[in-house]
VEXZATOR-954468 format. One record per residue (C-alpha): residue number from 0; residue in one letter; x, y, z. Coordinates in pm, whole numbers, plus 50000, padded with zeros to 5 digits. Layout:
residues N
+------+--------+-------+-------+-------+
| miza | kollum |    xx |    yy |    zz |
+------+--------+-------+-------+-------+
|  NUM |      a |     X |     Y |     Z |
...
+------+--------+-------+-------+-------+
This chain:
residues 471
+------+--------+-------+-------+-------+
| miza | kollum |    xx |    yy |    zz |
+------+--------+-------+-------+-------+
|    0 |      m | 50000 | 50000 | 50000 |
|    1 |      k | 50281 | 50237 | 50088 |
|    2 |      k | 50452 | 50172 | 49755 |
|    3 |      s | 50129 | 50260 | 49570 |
|    4 |      i | 50088 | 50581 | 49769 |
|    5 |      i | 50448 | 50685 | 49709 |
|    6 |      l | 50425 | 50620 | 49335 |
|    7 |      t | 50102 | 50817 | 49316 |
|    8 |      l | 50259 | 51105 | 49505 |
|    9 |      v | 50554 | 51114 | 49266 |
|   10 |      c | 50324 | 51114 | 48963 |
|   11 |      v | 50113 | 51395 | 49098 |
|   12 |      f | 50408 | 51611 | 49206 |
|   13 |      v | 50596 | 51570 | 48878 |
|   14 |      t | 50294 | 51613 | 48651 |
|   15 |      l | 50141 | 51915 | 48821 |
|   16 |      i | 50447 | 52105 | 48936 |
|   17 |      l | 50613 | 52075 | 48596 |
|   18 |      h | 50290 | 52191 | 48431 |
|   19 |      a | 50276 | 52491 | 48663 |
|   20 |      q | 50623 | 52596 | 48545 |
|   21 |      t | 50599 | 52542 | 48173 |
|   22 |      p | 50425 | 52790 | 47943 |
|   23 |      e | 50341 | 52514 | 47696 |
|   24 |      p | 49966 | 52455 | 47644 |
|   25 |      l | 49779 | 52153 | 47779 |
|   26 |      t | 49754 | 51858 | 47539 |
|   27 |      n | 49566 | 51529 | 47534 |
|   28 |      n | 49868 | 51358 | 47691 |
|   29 |      s | 49871 | 51616 | 47973 |
|   30 |      v | 49513 | 51528 | 48065 |
|   31 |      i | 49580 | 51153 | 48032 |
|   32 |      n | 49883 | 51181 | 48260 |
|   33 |      m | 49687 | 51375 | 48524 |
|   34 |      t | 49408 | 51116 | 48506 |
|   35 |      k | 49653 | 50829 | 48551 |
|   36 |      a | 49801 | 51018 | 48847 |
|   37 |      n | 49456 | 50977 | 49012 |
|   38 |      l | 49397 | 51351 | 49019 |
|   39 |      s | 49029 | 51439 | 49072 |
|   40 |      d | 48813 | 51573 | 48788 |
|   41 |      a | 48767 | 51902 | 48977 |
|   42 |      v | 49140 | 51980 | 48975 |
|   43 |      i | 49190 | 51868 | 48612 |
|   44 |      i | 48896 | 52085 | 48501 |
|   45 |      d | 49036 | 52383 | 48693 |
|   46 |      l | 49374 | 52344 | 48516 |
|   47 |      i | 49200 | 52322 | 48175 |
|   48 |      r | 49007 | 52642 | 48239 |
|   49 |      n | 49316 | 52832 | 48349 |
|   50 |      s | 49567 | 52712 | 48086 |
|   51 |      e | 49647 | 52754 | 47722 |
|   52 |      l | 49507 | 52460 | 47525 |
|   53 |      n | 49619 | 52250 | 47231 |
|   54 |      f | 49378 | 51956 | 47234 |
|   55 |      d | 49309 | 51704 | 46961 |
|   56 |      l | 48933 | 51659 | 46987 |
|   57 |      s | 48890 | 51447 | 46677 |
|   58 |      d | 48687 | 51127 | 46710 |
|   59 |      e | 49010 | 50928 | 46733 |
|   60 |      g | 49158 | 51165 | 46995 |
|   61 |      l | 48845 | 51146 | 47211 |
|   62 |      k | 48836 | 50767 | 47176 |
|   63 |      i | 49197 | 50736 | 47293 |
|   64 |      m | 49141 | 50961 | 47595 |
|   65 |      a | 48825 | 50776 | 47696 |
|   66 |      g | 49017 | 50449 | 47667 |
|   67 |      e | 49285 | 50588 | 47897 |
|   68 |      g | 49026 | 50659 | 48166 |
|   69 |      v | 48958 | 51031 | 48110 |
|   70 |      s | 48606 | 51095 | 48245 |
|   71 |      s | 48318 | 51224 | 48034 |
|   72 |      a | 48299 | 51533 | 48259 |
|   73 |      v | 48660 | 51624 | 48175 |
|   74 |      l | 48605 | 51553 | 47804 |
|   75 |      d | 48299 | 51783 | 47801 |
|   76 |      v | 48498 | 52068 | 47959 |
|   77 |      m | 48781 | 52012 | 47708 |
|   78 |      k | 48531 | 52047 | 47422 |
|   79 |      e | 48368 | 52358 | 47568 |
|   80 |      a | 48696 | 52528 | 47658 |
|   81 |      t | 48839 | 52457 | 47311 |
|   82 |      a | 48525 | 52583 | 47138 |
|   83 |      y | 48519 | 52909 | 47332 |
|   84 |      s | 48889 | 52978 | 47309 |
|   85 |      a | 48873 | 52919 | 46932 |
|   86 |      a | 48587 | 53168 | 46888 |
|   87 |      g | 48720 | 53518 | 46843 |
|   88 |      s | 48429 | 53693 | 47007 |
|   89 |      v | 48392 | 53467 | 47311 |
|   90 |      t | 48625 | 53461 | 47608 |
|   91 |      y | 48616 | 53292 | 47946 |
|   92 |      k | 48662 | 53503 | 48255 |
|   93 |      p | 48752 | 53264 | 48538 |
|   94 |      a | 48724 | 53397 | 48890 |
|   95 |      a | 49041 | 53547 | 49035 |
|   96 |      a | 49240 | 53287 | 49227 |
|   97 |      e | 49412 | 53336 | 49560 |
|   98 |      a | 49791 | 53350 | 49577 |
|   99 |      p | 49924 | 53002 | 49489 |
|  100 |      a | 50114 | 52790 | 49736 |
|  101 |      t | 50476 | 52709 | 49667 |
|  102 |      a | 50605 | 52357 | 49623 |
|  103 |      e | 50822 | 52402 | 49933 |
|  104 |      e | 50517 | 52496 | 50145 |
|  105 |      v | 50325 | 52195 | 50019 |
|  106 |      t | 50607 | 51949 | 50075 |
|  107 |      e | 50665 | 52082 | 50427 |
|  108 |      e | 50299 | 52025 | 50505 |
|  109 |      v | 50312 | 51674 | 50357 |
|  110 |      a | 50631 | 51594 | 50541 |
|  111 |      e | 50501 | 51707 | 50881 |
|  112 |      e | 50170 | 51525 | 50845 |
|  113 |      f | 50291 | 51191 | 50712 |
|  114 |      a | 50656 | 51154 | 50811 |
|  115 |      s | 50569 | 50946 | 51116 |
|  116 |      e | 50351 | 50706 | 50917 |
|  117 |      i | 50524 | 50692 | 50578 |
|  118 |      p | 50878 | 50835 | 50600 |
|  119 |      e | 50937 | 50777 | 50227 |
|  120 |      v | 50665 | 51031 | 50144 |
|  121 |      a | 50838 | 51316 | 50322 |
|  122 |      e | 51176 | 51223 | 50172 |
|  123 |      i | 51043 | 51212 | 49814 |
|  124 |      a | 50844 | 51530 | 49862 |
|  125 |      h | 51156 | 51720 | 49973 |
|  126 |      e | 51358 | 51584 | 49680 |
|  127 |      i | 51093 | 51694 | 49428 |
|  128 |      a | 51066 | 52038 | 49586 |
|  129 |      e | 51442 | 52090 | 49549 |
|  130 |      v | 51425 | 52006 | 49178 |
|  131 |      v | 51110 | 52205 | 49094 |
|  132 |      p | 51067 | 52475 | 49361 |
|  133 |      e | 50833 | 52694 | 49157 |
|  134 |      k | 50477 | 52778 | 49265 |
|  135 |      i | 50194 | 52534 | 49213 |
|  136 |      p | 49822 | 52602 | 49227 |
|  137 |      e | 49662 | 52593 | 49569 |
|  138 |      e | 49402 | 52341 | 49447 |
|  139 |      v | 49683 | 52103 | 49347 |
|  140 |      a | 49848 | 52145 | 49685 |
|  141 |      e | 49524 | 52053 | 49856 |
|  142 |      e | 49478 | 51756 | 49623 |
|  143 |      i | 49824 | 51622 | 49710 |
|  144 |      t | 49811 | 51677 | 50084 |
|  145 |      e | 49451 | 51572 | 50141 |
|  146 |      e | 49378 | 51297 | 49888 |
|  147 |      v | 49687 | 51127 | 49746 |
|  148 |      v | 49840 | 51006 | 50074 |
|  149 |      e | 49517 | 50924 | 50251 |
|  150 |      e | 49508 | 50569 | 50389 |
|  151 |      p | 49173 | 50397 | 50339 |
|  152 |      e | 49000 | 50294 | 50656 |
|  153 |      e | 48934 | 49928 | 50713 |
|  154 |      e | 48575 | 49828 | 50660 |
|  155 |      v | 48403 | 49706 | 50973 |
|  156 |      e | 48100 | 49486 | 50943 |
|  157 |      e | 47821 | 49599 | 51169 |
|  158 |      e | 47598 | 49352 | 51341 |
|  159 |      v | 47253 | 49365 | 51184 |
|  160 |      t | 46968 | 49360 | 51432 |
|  161 |      p | 46613 | 49258 | 51344 |
|  162 |      s | 46509 | 49623 | 51351 |
|  163 |      a | 46791 | 49745 | 51126 |
|  164 |      g | 46564 | 49751 | 50822 |
|  165 |      v | 46343 | 50010 | 50987 |
|  166 |      q | 46633 | 50253 | 51021 |
|  167 |      a | 46801 | 50180 | 50689 |
|  168 |      e | 46716 | 50519 | 50538 |
|  169 |      e | 46944 | 50799 | 50654 |
|  170 |      p | 46778 | 51079 | 50849 |
|  171 |      v | 46728 | 51406 | 50664 |
|  172 |      d | 46913 | 51714 | 50780 |
|  173 |      l | 46668 | 52001 | 50723 |
|  174 |      a | 46952 | 52249 | 50765 |
|  175 |      e | 47069 | 52131 | 50421 |
|  176 |      s | 46725 | 52117 | 50264 |
|  177 |      v | 46796 | 52384 | 50004 |
|  178 |      v | 46997 | 52286 | 49695 |
|  179 |      p | 47324 | 52484 | 49694 |
|  180 |      a | 47341 | 52767 | 49440 |
|  181 |      s | 47532 | 52677 | 49127 |
|  182 |      e | 47873 | 52824 | 49061 |
|  183 |      s | 47908 | 53010 | 48733 |
|  184 |      m | 48160 | 53133 | 48480 |
|  185 |      s | 48108 | 53463 | 48300 |
|  186 |      v | 48106 | 53446 | 47920 |
|  187 |      t | 48137 | 53752 | 47696 |
|  188 |      l | 47968 | 53759 | 47355 |
|  189 |      e | 47957 | 54016 | 47074 |
|  190 |      v | 47672 | 54022 | 46824 |
|  191 |      l | 47654 | 54217 | 46498 |
|  192 |      n | 47357 | 54379 | 46328 |
|  193 |      y | 47071 | 54136 | 46254 |
|  194 |      v | 47234 | 53863 | 46467 |
|  195 |      a | 47165 | 54068 | 46785 |
|  196 |      p | 46826 | 53903 | 46868 |
|  197 |      l | 47010 | 53577 | 46934 |
|  198 |      a | 47159 | 53743 | 47243 |
|  199 |      e | 46805 | 53782 | 47377 |
|  200 |      l | 46755 | 53408 | 47334 |
|  201 |      i | 47058 | 53341 | 47551 |
|  202 |      r | 46914 | 53571 | 47816 |
|  203 |      f | 46580 | 53391 | 47784 |
|  204 |      n | 46739 | 53048 | 47841 |
|  205 |      e | 46947 | 53187 | 48126 |
|  206 |      t | 46628 | 53310 | 48296 |
|  207 |      e | 46455 | 52977 | 48236 |
|  208 |      f | 46757 | 52801 | 48390 |
|  209 |      k | 46750 | 53019 | 48702 |
|  210 |      t | 46376 | 52991 | 48764 |
|  211 |      l | 46379 | 52613 | 48716 |
|  212 |      e | 46676 | 52586 | 48950 |
|  213 |      v | 46477 | 52769 | 49219 |
|  214 |      n | 46173 | 52548 | 49160 |
|  215 |      i | 46377 | 52229 | 49185 |
|  216 |      s | 46525 | 52355 | 49510 |
|  217 |      e | 46176 | 52420 | 49648 |
|  218 |      w | 46045 | 52078 | 49540 |
|  219 |      d | 46349 | 51913 | 49691 |
|  220 |      k | 46291 | 52100 | 50017 |
|  221 |      q | 45934 | 51969 | 50028 |
|  222 |      v | 46056 | 51612 | 49970 |
|  223 |      r | 46314 | 51643 | 50247 |
|  224 |      t | 46049 | 51768 | 50489 |
|  225 |      l | 45824 | 51472 | 50405 |
|  226 |      l | 46115 | 51231 | 50443 |
|  227 |      a | 46205 | 51385 | 50778 |
|  228 |      d | 45853 | 51315 | 50906 |
|  229 |      i | 45873 | 50954 | 50788 |
|  230 |      n | 46217 | 50905 | 50943 |
|  231 |      k | 46096 | 51050 | 51272 |
|  232 |      v | 45814 | 50796 | 51293 |
|  233 |      k | 46049 | 50515 | 51185 |
|  234 |      d | 46286 | 50608 | 51468 |
|  235 |      q | 45997 | 50602 | 51715 |
|  236 |      m | 45888 | 50259 | 51590 |
|  237 |      s | 46243 | 50129 | 51616 |
|  238 |      m | 46280 | 50244 | 51976 |
|  239 |      v | 45949 | 50085 | 52082 |
|  240 |      e | 46026 | 49762 | 51895 |
|  241 |      n | 46365 | 49732 | 52065 |
|  242 |      e | 46215 | 49798 | 52409 |
|  243 |      l | 45929 | 49558 | 52342 |
|  244 |      r | 46168 | 49286 | 52225 |
|  245 |      d | 46378 | 49317 | 52541 |
|  246 |      k | 46071 | 49288 | 52766 |
|  247 |      k | 45918 | 48993 | 52576 |
|  248 |      n | 46247 | 48802 | 52576 |
|  249 |      a | 46322 | 48864 | 52942 |
|  250 |      d | 46116 | 48567 | 53069 |
|  251 |      t | 45856 | 48303 | 52979 |
|  252 |      r | 45556 | 48467 | 53145 |
|  253 |      t | 45248 | 48593 | 52968 |
|  254 |      f | 45263 | 48950 | 52846 |
|  255 |      t | 45258 | 49204 | 53125 |
|  256 |      a | 45066 | 49530 | 53128 |
|  257 |      d | 45387 | 49712 | 53024 |
|  258 |      i | 45424 | 49489 | 52723 |
|  259 |      m | 45062 | 49533 | 52624 |
|  260 |      a | 45098 | 49911 | 52655 |
|  261 |      l | 45407 | 49904 | 52435 |
|  262 |      k | 45224 | 49689 | 52177 |
|  263 |      k | 44945 | 49944 | 52169 |
|  264 |      k | 45199 | 50225 | 52133 |
|  265 |      l | 45376 | 50040 | 51849 |
|  266 |      d | 45044 | 49993 | 51672 |
|  267 |      i | 44983 | 50369 | 51689 |
|  268 |      y | 45332 | 50442 | 51548 |
|  269 |      r | 45282 | 50194 | 51264 |
|  270 |      k | 44956 | 50365 | 51171 |
|  271 |      n | 45136 | 50701 | 51188 |
|  272 |      y | 45409 | 50560 | 50967 |
|  273 |      q | 45155 | 50444 | 50709 |
|  274 |      q | 44987 | 50782 | 50725 |
|  275 |      s | 45324 | 50956 | 50673 |
|  276 |      k | 45386 | 50742 | 50366 |
|  277 |      e | 45044 | 50833 | 50230 |
|  278 |      i | 45123 | 51200 | 50288 |
|  279 |      m | 45454 | 51145 | 50109 |
|  280 |      a | 45271 | 50986 | 49816 |
|  281 |      d | 45027 | 51276 | 49801 |
|  282 |      g | 45314 | 51525 | 49816 |
|  283 |      g | 45487 | 51340 | 49535 |
|  284 |      q | 45175 | 51359 | 49318 |
|  285 |      k | 45148 | 51733 | 49379 |
|  286 |      i | 45511 | 51782 | 49277 |
|  287 |      l | 45458 | 51574 | 48963 |
|  288 |      k | 45160 | 51791 | 48869 |
|  289 |      k | 45379 | 52098 | 48915 |
|  290 |      i | 45642 | 51946 | 48686 |
|  291 |      e | 45373 | 51877 | 48424 |
|  292 |      a | 45253 | 52238 | 48449 |
|  293 |      e | 45616 | 52349 | 48425 |
|  294 |      m | 45654 | 52157 | 48098 |
|  295 |      t | 45347 | 52322 | 47943 |
|  296 |      a | 45454 | 52672 | 48048 |
|  297 |      r | 45813 | 52630 | 47935 |
|  298 |      v | 45721 | 52496 | 47591 |
|  299 |      r | 45487 | 52794 | 47548 |
|  300 |      n | 45754 | 53040 | 47667 |
|  301 |      l | 46012 | 52888 | 47434 |
|  302 |      s | 45782 | 52907 | 47133 |
|  303 |      k | 45706 | 53273 | 47202 |
|  304 |      a | 46070 | 53373 | 47267 |
|  305 |      y | 46209 | 53205 | 46955 |
|  306 |      s | 45924 | 53333 | 46738 |
|  307 |      t | 45986 | 53690 | 46859 |
|  308 |      a | 46359 | 53659 | 46794 |
|  309 |      g | 46294 | 53527 | 46443 |
|  310 |      q | 46063 | 53818 | 46365 |
|  311 |      m | 46318 | 54068 | 46495 |
|  312 |      i | 46588 | 53914 | 46274 |
|  313 |      g | 46362 | 53914 | 45967 |
|  314 |      s | 46256 | 54277 | 46013 |
|  315 |      s | 46598 | 54415 | 46113 |
|  316 |      d | 46781 | 54680 | 45910 |
|  317 |      t | 46998 | 54484 | 45668 |
|  318 |      d | 47143 | 54777 | 45475 |
|  319 |      p | 47523 | 54741 | 45504 |
|  320 |      s | 47565 | 55111 | 45427 |
|  321 |      a | 47438 | 55179 | 45781 |
|  322 |      g | 47765 | 55029 | 45907 |
|  323 |      e | 47844 | 54792 | 46189 |
|  324 |      r | 47617 | 54782 | 46494 |
|  325 |      s | 47794 | 54580 | 46759 |
|  326 |      v | 47644 | 54476 | 47094 |
|  327 |      e | 47848 | 54314 | 47370 |
|  328 |      f | 47680 | 54129 | 47655 |
|  329 |      y | 47759 | 53884 | 47932 |
|  330 |      y | 47593 | 53570 | 48060 |
|  331 |      d | 47677 | 53311 | 48322 |
|  332 |      k | 47771 | 52959 | 48223 |
|  333 |      k | 47667 | 52774 | 48535 |
|  334 |      e | 47802 | 52463 | 48697 |
|  335 |      i | 47498 | 52257 | 48789 |
|  336 |      s | 47457 | 52141 | 49147 |
|  337 |      q | 47306 | 51795 | 49182 |
|  338 |      a | 47289 | 51794 | 49561 |
|  339 |      t | 46927 | 51686 | 49559 |
|  340 |      t | 46740 | 51389 | 49697 |
|  341 |      p | 46716 | 51095 | 49454 |
|  342 |      y | 46350 | 51189 | 49397 |
|  343 |      m | 46443 | 51525 | 49239 |
|  344 |      s | 46770 | 51430 | 49071 |
|  345 |      y | 46602 | 51367 | 48734 |
|  346 |      a | 46463 | 51722 | 48720 |
|  347 |      t | 46816 | 51860 | 48700 |
|  348 |      d | 46841 | 51712 | 48349 |
|  349 |      m | 46655 | 52018 | 48220 |
|  350 |      l | 46917 | 52247 | 48374 |
|  351 |      f | 47176 | 52075 | 48155 |
|  352 |      w | 46944 | 52123 | 47856 |
|  353 |      y | 46919 | 52499 | 47910 |
|  354 |      r | 47293 | 52531 | 47962 |
|  355 |      n | 47363 | 52334 | 47644 |
|  356 |      e | 47113 | 52545 | 47450 |
|  357 |      m | 47294 | 52863 | 47557 |
|  358 |      t | 47614 | 52710 | 47421 |
|  359 |      e | 47437 | 52618 | 47095 |
|  360 |      i | 47315 | 52976 | 47050 |
|  361 |      a | 47662 | 53114 | 47125 |
|  362 |      n | 47800 | 52884 | 46854 |
|  363 |      t | 47535 | 53010 | 46612 |
|  364 |      i | 47632 | 53370 | 46689 |
|  365 |      n | 47995 | 53291 | 46618 |
|  366 |      e | 47891 | 53125 | 46292 |
|  367 |      w | 47688 | 53423 | 46164 |
|  368 |      n | 47895 | 53716 | 46290 |
|  369 |      p | 48168 | 53657 | 46026 |
|  370 |      r | 47907 | 53657 | 45749 |
|  371 |      v | 47781 | 53995 | 45863 |
|  372 |      f | 48133 | 54133 | 45902 |
|  373 |      r | 48238 | 54016 | 45554 |
|  374 |      i | 47951 | 54200 | 45383 |
|  375 |      l | 48008 | 54512 | 45591 |
|  376 |      k | 48375 | 54508 | 45496 |
|  377 |      e | 48302 | 54462 | 45125 |
|  378 |      d | 48050 | 54746 | 45133 |
|  379 |      e | 48297 | 54970 | 45313 |
|  380 |      n | 48561 | 54904 | 45045 |
|  381 |      l | 48313 | 54982 | 44768 |
|  382 |      r | 48202 | 55298 | 44946 |
|  383 |      n | 48562 | 55418 | 44972 |
|  384 |      q | 48614 | 55353 | 44601 |
|  385 |      l | 48292 | 55537 | 44524 |
|  386 |      d | 48390 | 55837 | 44734 |
|  387 |      s | 48725 | 55856 | 44558 |
|  388 |      m | 48565 | 55842 | 44213 |
|  389 |      e | 48305 | 56103 | 44296 |
|  390 |      r | 48575 | 56339 | 44417 |
|  391 |      k | 48768 | 56276 | 44098 |
|  392 |      i | 48460 | 56349 | 43884 |
|  393 |      e | 48404 | 56678 | 44067 |
|  394 |      e | 48764 | 56776 | 43992 |
|  395 |      l | 48729 | 56683 | 43624 |
|  396 |      k | 48410 | 56883 | 43590 |
|  397 |      l | 48614 | 57199 | 43627 |
|  398 |      n | 48706 | 57139 | 43264 |
|  399 |      s | 48426 | 56911 | 43156 |
|  400 |      k | 48478 | 56951 | 42781 |
|  401 |      l | 48842 | 56848 | 42801 |
|  402 |      n | 48770 | 56561 | 43044 |
|  403 |      k | 48447 | 56444 | 42889 |
|  404 |      d | 48562 | 56089 | 42807 |
|  405 |      e | 48727 | 56033 | 43145 |
|  406 |      i | 48419 | 56160 | 43328 |
|  407 |      s | 48202 | 55925 | 43125 |
|  408 |      s | 48426 | 55631 | 43211 |
|  409 |      l | 48424 | 55714 | 43582 |
|  410 |      k | 48046 | 55744 | 43585 |
|  411 |      k | 48018 | 55392 | 43443 |
|  412 |      q | 48247 | 55265 | 43719 |
|  413 |      v | 48034 | 55449 | 43977 |
|  414 |      s | 47724 | 55280 | 43839 |
|  415 |      t | 47892 | 54940 | 43864 |
|  416 |      i | 47995 | 55005 | 44226 |
|  417 |      e | 47645 | 55118 | 44323 |
|  418 |      k | 47503 | 54800 | 44174 |
|  419 |      g | 47760 | 54605 | 44376 |
|  420 |      r | 47647 | 54776 | 44696 |
|  421 |      k | 47285 | 54699 | 44618 |
|  422 |      r | 47382 | 54336 | 44562 |
|  423 |      l | 47548 | 54327 | 44906 |
|  424 |      a | 47239 | 54480 | 45066 |
|  425 |      g | 47025 | 54213 | 44901 |
|  426 |      q | 47262 | 53940 | 45013 |
|  427 |      m | 47252 | 54061 | 45375 |
|  428 |      k | 46873 | 54067 | 45363 |
|  429 |      d | 46870 | 53711 | 45227 |
|  430 |      d | 47110 | 53604 | 45503 |
|  431 |      a | 46882 | 53752 | 45768 |
|  432 |      r | 46586 | 53565 | 45621 |
|  433 |      e | 46790 | 53244 | 45619 |
|  434 |      l | 46882 | 53289 | 45986 |
|  435 |      a | 46518 | 53361 | 46077 |
|  436 |      s | 46409 | 53048 | 45890 |
|  437 |      q | 46678 | 52844 | 46063 |
|  438 |      l | 46564 | 52977 | 46401 |
|  439 |      k | 46207 | 52871 | 46325 |
|  440 |      q | 46326 | 52515 | 46269 |
|  441 |      v | 46532 | 52527 | 46589 |
|  442 |      s | 46226 | 52650 | 46779 |
|  443 |      q | 46016 | 52354 | 46669 |
|  444 |      r | 46297 | 52109 | 46740 |
|  445 |      n | 46350 | 52259 | 47086 |
|  446 |      q | 45980 | 52245 | 47170 |
|  447 |      d | 45977 | 51875 | 47083 |
|  448 |      s | 46296 | 51822 | 47280 |
|  449 |      v | 46166 | 52002 | 47591 |
|  450 |      k | 45843 | 51798 | 47583 |
|  451 |      e | 46044 | 51479 | 47547 |
|  452 |      r | 46285 | 51572 | 47829 |
|  453 |      f | 46007 | 51668 | 48069 |
|  454 |      a | 45812 | 51349 | 47986 |
|  455 |      d | 46125 | 51150 | 48069 |
|  456 |      i | 46169 | 51346 | 48394 |
|  457 |      i | 45807 | 51282 | 48493 |
|  458 |      e | 45838 | 50911 | 48413 |
|  459 |      n | 46156 | 50867 | 48615 |
|  460 |      t | 46040 | 51085 | 48904 |
|  461 |      t | 45715 | 50889 | 48925 |
|  462 |      y | 45912 | 50565 | 48931 |
|  463 |      s | 46140 | 50711 | 49196 |
|  464 |      f | 45851 | 50790 | 49430 |
|  465 |      v | 45703 | 50443 | 49377 |
|  466 |      e | 46030 | 50248 | 49400 |
|  467 |      k | 46205 | 50439 | 49678 |
|  468 |      s | 45897 | 50504 | 49889 |
|  469 |      g | 45732 | 50167 | 49837 |
|  470 |      f | 45390 | 50312 | 49755 |
+------+--------+-------+-------+-------+
């Protein structure tokens, strides 16, 4: 066991400290090495989000990484980080980190804590620190000192009593009955001209995400309260059953008055327990009805929001001569908390849907912005040529008889340029119509998808109440 811990420590120190020193970007091999060093997904993801990247995300590259044990969560972050860093108008703004710990500070902490138990750990840690004494991220230091050298505790089999089944479900801590707020990462987007309404769709999905997150938290709180009532009665039953068992097994006499009183008390608790389960079932049905109503409202909201955005795109000013109209805005790309009871865990699937849809819209913005910019640039070039020719014509008109042929030639060129500008205006208008048509298709697809996702959530949540509650 010690040898395994020491080897793991070496891998983690070498991989992470060397990465902290080198300016080279992260690669597929970097992520594979960190995974094989048993580093947690949280730390690997943090390094990805705070490093330069050079990933190979081809099908073959992804297949190799998955085969090497890289988790799907890490692969998803690699894809997202690569997509956003590649897009010129989108940048991540990670939260400011505290001052990093040095390798020497980390190794001293490791040495002091584990020298008495595993002397080799302290010795290797000091040797590594002497070779690479640069600073390493605080999260990595915590990973090394708290996780890598932790000895697993021996499993102890507990004696199972006849009443153990009654107390099998863990009690609910109502102090933690609210789902923790999700962490978020700020994303900056720039939209040009007729593409601008897509920004409103991101805001719409962000609002839908936040309101659903609050609703899930409230439903989860209700479930925890119901579970707490059930667990309370189960504890009462368990106490009476244990006391009753001790009294009945104490002798061979007929049941005493104390025993009969306890039997009557147990009967009352069992009826209360059944009543609590019925209340739980009723509460579950009410939550399911709320989820069904949520589905109907959200499909309607989505249809209206996407239809409005499509109309705004189709009716927007598509004359490139008006110049560039750029709008910059921010939205939060949230990390989704799944700290819910098993009953409500399925509902969080829709939070992932909204987050993914925001990413899809951001990708669409980055696809259409260059098309707008290209036409604006072409029109600007033609306008500059036109201005130059018109100035030249005005100069030649000072002696129009002498410059008659040249003026005639320039006027033909002016006519050609004006036709070119009209063609660009028509093309931009066609592009706007194409985007509006595309958005209409996306709207219908998303409505179908939301209905399907909610139906799946309702099915699984219903099963969860039946299976886990035994109704």
